[in-house]
C-alpha positions as CSV (number, residue, x, y, z in Angstrom):
1,X,85.4,81.8,136.9
2,X,85.9,85.4,137.2
3,X,86.5,87.7,133.7
4,X,88.8,90.0,133.5
5,X,89.4,93.3,131.1
6,X,92.8,93.8,132.0
7,X,94.6,97.2,129.9
8,X,98.3,96.6,129.8
9,X,101.4,98.6,127.6
10,X,104.2,96.5,126.2
11,X,107.4,97.5,124.3
12,X,107.7,95.7,121.3
13,X,110.9,95.3,120.4
14,X,111.4,92.1,121.7
15,X,108.1,90.3,120.0
16,X,107.2,88.5,117.0
17,X,103.9,90.5,117.9
18,X,101.2,89.7,120.0
19,X,99.5,86.4,119.2
20,X,101.0,83.7,120.2
21,X,103.6,81.6,117.3
22,X,105.4,78.2,117.9
23,X,108.8,78.6,119.1
24,X,109.2,82.4,119.1
25,X,108.2,85.1,121.1
26,X,105.7,86.6,121.3
27,X,103.4,89.4,123.9
28,X,100.7,86.4,124.3
29,X,103.1,83.8,125.4
30,X,104.4,85.8,128.0
31,X,101.3,87.5,129.5
32,X,100.2,83.6,129.8
33,X,103.4,82.5,131.4
34,X,103.2,85.0,134.0
35,X,99.7,84.4,134.7
36,X,100.8,80.4,135.3
37,X,103.6,81.5,137.1
38,X,101.8,83.9,139.7
39,X,98.4,81.5,139.5
40,X,99.6,78.1,138.4
41,X,96.8,78.0,136.1
42,X,97.1,77.1,132.1
43,X,94.7,80.1,130.2
44,X,94.4,81.5,126.9
45,X,93.9,85.5,127.2
46,X,91.2,87.0,124.5
47,X,93.8,90.5,122.5
48,X,91.6,93.3,121.1
49,X,94.2,93.1,118.0
50,X,97.0,91.2,116.7
51,X,100.5,93.1,116.6
52,X,103.3,92.8,114.5
53,X,106.8,92.5,115.4
54,X,108.6,95.0,116.7
55,X,105.2,97.0,116.7
56,X,104.1,98.7,120.6
57,X,101.1,99.1,122.6
58,X,100.6,102.5,124.8
59,X,96.7,100.4,126.1
60,X,96.7,97.3,124.9
61,X,93.5,95.4,125.5
62,X,92.6,91.6,126.9
63,X,90.3,89.2,128.8
64,X,91.0,86.4,131.0
65,X,88.4,84.7,132.8
66,X,90.1,82.7,135.7
67,X,89.4,80.6,138.6
68,X,91.8,81.9,141.3
69,X,90.3,83.6,144.1
70,X,92.1,86.8,143.0
71,X,90.9,90.7,143.2
72,X,91.9,93.4,140.4
73,X,94.2,94.8,142.3
74,X,95.7,91.6,142.9
75,X,95.4,90.6,138.5
76,X,97.7,93.8,138.3
77,X,100.7,93.7,140.4
78,X,100.9,90.3,140.5
79,X,101.6,90.2,137.0
80,X,103.5,93.2,137.3
81,X,105.8,91.2,139.6
82,X,106.6,88.4,137.4
83,X,105.9,90.2,133.8
84,X,109.6,90.6,131.8
85,X,109.8,94.6,132.0
86,X,109.3,95.7,128.7
87,X,105.3,94.5,129.6
88,X,103.1,96.6,132.6
89,X,99.7,95.9,133.5
90,X,97.9,99.1,133.6
91,X,94.2,98.2,134.8
92,X,92.1,95.4,135.7
93,X,88.2,95.4,136.3
94,X,86.1,92.7,136.8
95,X,84.0,92.5,134.0
96,X,80.3,90.1,132.7
97,X,81.4,86.6,131.5
98,X,80.6,87.2,128.1
99,X,82.8,90.2,127.7
100,X,85.2,89.5,125.1
101,X,88.4,92.0,124.1
102,X,88.5,91.4,120.2
103,X,84.9,91.0,119.6
104,X,83.2,93.7,121.6
105,X,86.2,96.0,120.7
106,X,83.8,98.8,118.1
107,X,87.1,100.9,117.6
108,X,90.9,101.6,117.8
109,X,93.4,104.3,117.8
110,X,96.9,104.1,116.7
111,X,100.0,106.7,116.8
112,X,103.1,106.4,114.2
113,X,106.0,108.3,115.3
114,X,108.2,110.2,113.3
115,X,111.7,111.3,114.5
116,X,112.5,113.7,112.0
117,X,115.9,115.0,112.2
118,X,118.9,115.0,110.4
119,X,121.1,113.1,113.6
120,X,119.8,110.3,114.4
121,X,118.8,109.8,118.5
122,X,120.1,106.1,120.3
123,X,116.8,106.8,122.4
124,X,114.8,106.3,119.3
125,X,116.6,103.5,117.8
126,X,113.8,101.2,118.4
127,X,110.2,103.5,119.0
128,X,110.4,106.2,116.6
129,X,111.0,105.5,113.0
130,X,113.7,108.6,111.5
131,X,113.1,110.3,108.7
132,X,115.9,113.2,108.0
133,X,114.1,114.7,105.1
134,X,112.1,118.1,106.8
135,X,108.5,116.6,107.3
136,X,105.9,119.7,106.7
137,X,103.5,118.5,109.3
138,X,100.3,121.4,109.0
139,X,100.9,120.7,104.8
140,X,99.5,116.8,106.0
141,X,97.5,117.4,108.6
142,X,95.3,118.7,106.2
143,X,96.1,115.8,103.4
144,X,95.2,113.3,105.7
145,X,91.6,114.2,106.6
146,X,90.6,112.6,103.0
147,X,91.4,109.1,104.3
148,X,88.2,110.3,106.9
149,X,85.4,108.3,106.2
150,X,84.2,105.0,105.0
151,X,85.9,103.3,102.0
152,X,87.2,100.6,100.2
153,X,91.4,100.9,101.7
154,X,92.1,97.7,99.4
155,X,94.5,100.3,98.1
156,X,96.4,100.4,101.7
157,X,97.0,97.0,102.3
158,X,99.7,94.8,102.3
159,X,99.2,91.8,99.7
160,X,99.6,89.3,101.8
161,X,96.0,90.6,103.9
162,X,93.7,88.0,103.9
163,X,90.7,90.1,104.7
164,X,87.8,89.3,102.1
165,X,85.5,92.5,102.7
166,X,88.3,95.5,103.3
167,X,85.9,98.9,103.6
168,X,86.4,100.2,106.8
169,X,85.6,103.5,108.2
170,X,88.3,105.7,110.3
171,X,87.1,108.3,112.5
172,X,89.6,111.0,112.6
173,X,93.1,111.5,111.4
174,X,95.7,113.9,112.5
175,X,99.0,114.9,112.0
176,X,101.1,117.3,114.8
177,X,104.8,118.3,115.5
178,X,106.5,118.2,118.9
179,X,110.1,119.2,118.7
180,X,111.9,116.4,116.4
181,X,109.1,114.3,116.5
182,X,105.8,114.4,113.9
183,X,102.9,111.4,115.2
184,X,99.8,110.8,112.8
185,X,97.2,109.6,115.2
186,X,94.6,107.7,113.1
187,X,91.6,105.9,114.9
188,X,88.8,103.9,112.9
189,X,86.1,101.0,113.3
190,X,89.3,98.9,111.9
191,X,92.1,98.4,110.1
192,X,94.0,95.6,107.8
193,X,97.1,94.4,107.8
194,X,99.9,97.0,107.4
195,X,97.0,100.0,107.0
196,X,98.4,102.4,109.0
197,X,102.1,102.0,108.0
198,X,101.0,101.9,104.4
199,X,98.8,105.1,104.9
200,X,102.0,107.1,106.7
201,X,104.0,106.0,103.6
202,X,101.8,107.5,101.6
203,X,101.8,110.5,103.2
204,X,105.3,110.5,103.5
205,X,105.6,110.5,99.6
206,X,103.0,113.4,99.4
207,X,105.1,115.1,101.8
208,X,108.6,114.5,99.8
209,X,106.8,115.5,96.5
210,X,106.8,111.5,95.2
211,X,102.7,111.5,94.8
212,X,100.9,114.8,94.9
213,X,99.1,116.5,97.6
214,X,95.3,115.6,96.1
215,X,96.2,112.1,95.2
216,X,94.6,110.4,97.9
217,X,91.3,110.3,96.7
218,X,92.6,108.6,94.1
219,X,94.5,106.2,95.4
220,X,91.5,104.6,97.2
221,X,89.1,104.8,94.4
222,X,91.9,102.5,92.5
223,X,91.9,99.6,94.7
224,X,95.4,98.8,94.1
225,X,98.5,98.9,96.9
226,X,101.1,99.8,94.0
227,X,99.3,103.7,93.8
228,X,100.0,104.0,97.1
229,X,103.0,104.6,99.3
230,X,105.9,102.6,101.2
231,X,105.1,100.7,104.3
232,X,107.0,102.4,107.2
233,X,108.4,100.2,109.6
234,X,107.0,99.0,112.5
235,X,108.7,100.4,115.3
236,X,106.8,104.0,115.2
237,X,103.6,101.5,116.0
238,X,101.7,102.1,118.5
239,X,97.9,101.0,120.0
240,X,97.4,103.7,121.3
241,X,93.6,103.5,122.2
242,X,91.2,100.5,122.1
243,X,87.0,101.8,122.3
244,X,84.5,99.4,123.7
């Protein structure tokens, strides 16, 4: 039995998130089905994180224990030959038997992309959120720094969040513009349900003058979801990197 650490990329548009769910199309289900098709092994892969429906990943890590004598290169090219076109295996390596993609994870980095234009683009319909109101990226790049640090982020968690402990540490946060695309990049030791999407929605409220620019510390201390901004749609969110 060999334990493999596998890094993949996927477009989440056609999936109900990563985690396998009965009677729903998921990324986990597609990968496990591909492994069975390639090797004839029924396995359960361990993902580094859950993702919501419609959310994408530039680099998502999972581990899987396989009985078949196959090389990491064989895993990469074998799975890429049978996986759907919206999932790609990028890297694979042999790791110790006790490695677990989720439990050994030290942190994650997410990117949220907004197509900031009055004119819609057919290329970003499923891969970015469109906001026509002009975004001041420099202003938000300064404002977002108020998220950095260890805080109770209960105000930035969906009401459906089932976590008893809502304290998390944000390592870094930045907002940059590349033409009509505005990118919100945030890293931390972990994130609550919809946390990144609510943080971005709150920054958009500040951009639109629906909230004052110095409101983030107050919202954090309030522990009140209603004080924060909207939850932006999933199609702009990407799991960008995983730290081990």
